[in-house]
N, C-alpha and C positions, 0 to 999 in steps of 0.2 A: 504494500500500500504506500503510495507516494505521500509526501507531506501535504499536498493540496487536497487529497481525498480523506484525510484523517477526520477533520471536524471535531466536535466535542461530544462528550459522553453525558447522558442524563441518567441520574440515579434517583429513583423514587424511594425515599426512606420512610415514607408514611406507612402505617400499618392499619389494617382494617379488620373488623370483626366479621364473622359470618353473617350477622344480621344486617350488614351494610353500613354500619356506623363506624366512626374512627375508634380504633383500639388504643387504649392509653398505656399499654405495656411498653416496656423499654426495648424489647427485642424486635427488630424488623423481620417480617415474615418472608418477604421476597424482594429482591432487588432486580430491576430491569435496566439493562444498558442498551442504548441505541446510538449509533453515530448519525450525523446529519445525512451522510450519503445513504445510509440504510433507510432513513425516513423518506428521503426523496425518491428512492427507488421503489418504495412501497406504494407510492401514490400511483393509481392507475392513470395511464395516458388516455385522454379523450380525443378520439379522432372525429373530425366533422363528418356528418352523414352525407351521403350522396357524392362522394369523391370530390373533384375540384369544384363542382358547382356549389357544394355546401360549405366551402371555406369562407371564413369570416374576413371582412376587409381589414386592411392594415390599421393598427391602432395609432391614431394621431389626434390632434386637437379637433380637426374638422369632423372626423367620424364620431368623436365624442359629442360634439354639439349636435350633429345630425341625430344621434341616438336619443339625446334628451328631447330634441324638438319632435321627434316621432312619437315620444311619449305624450307630449302635449296634443298632437294630432289624434292620438288614440282617445284622449279624454274629450276632445271636441266631437268625437263620433265620426271623424273623417276616414279612419282606417279601422279594420276589424280587429277585435281582440284575438290574439293568436291562440289563446286557450279555448275560448268559447265560440269564436267565429262570429260573434254578434257585434254590432256597432251601437255603442251606448254613449250618451253624453254625460259628462260629469264636469261642469264648468268650474266649480271650486278647485278641483284637482288640476284642471287646465291652467287656471290662474296661478296656482301654486308652482307649477312647472315653469311658467313664464317668469315668475318672481325668482326662481332658482337661477334661471338663465341670466336675469338682470344682475343678480348678485355676482355671478361668475364673470359677467362682462366687466363689472366694476373692479373686481379683484384682479383681473388679468390685464387691465388697462396699462398700456405701455410695454407689455411683454409679448404682444402678438405681432405676427407679420401683417403687412397691409392686406393681403388676401384673407387671412383669418379674421381680421377686424371687419372687413367688408361683409364677409359671410355671416359673422355674428350679428352685425347691424341689420342685415337683410332678413335673417331668420327672426330676430326679435320683432322687427317692424311687422312682418307678416303675421306672426302669432298674436301680437297686440291688436292688429286690425281685425283678425278673426274673432278675438274675444269681444271687441267692441260691437261687431255685427251680431254676435250671438246674444249679447245682453241688451240690445235695443228692443 
């Protein structure tokens, strides 16, 4: 095992009684040791369904904003709920999602590329106009 693969060891020295509560005895019943590499290898890898068509888009700021805005569209009843297949309106949740995007815009001000800023402004404008139309 090379030095990079070693990781650290976790030892659980707590003891438990058969009833499920903590045992107050001084002797530990069992000690379990795992390295970080073992924990990572124990995690099952999830492959996207459907081959290349099912792959997710690259993770970047633009796809993150699109993801949040699609949540708002779901709450406007514009797109179907993926679990139920129904289109339902929930304007308070749509407004909440718009408010989250507004906070995110404020907190990222000055740290975005011009394209990201323009995308953000356009999406927020569109969602706010949809909300105004829905509440009239």
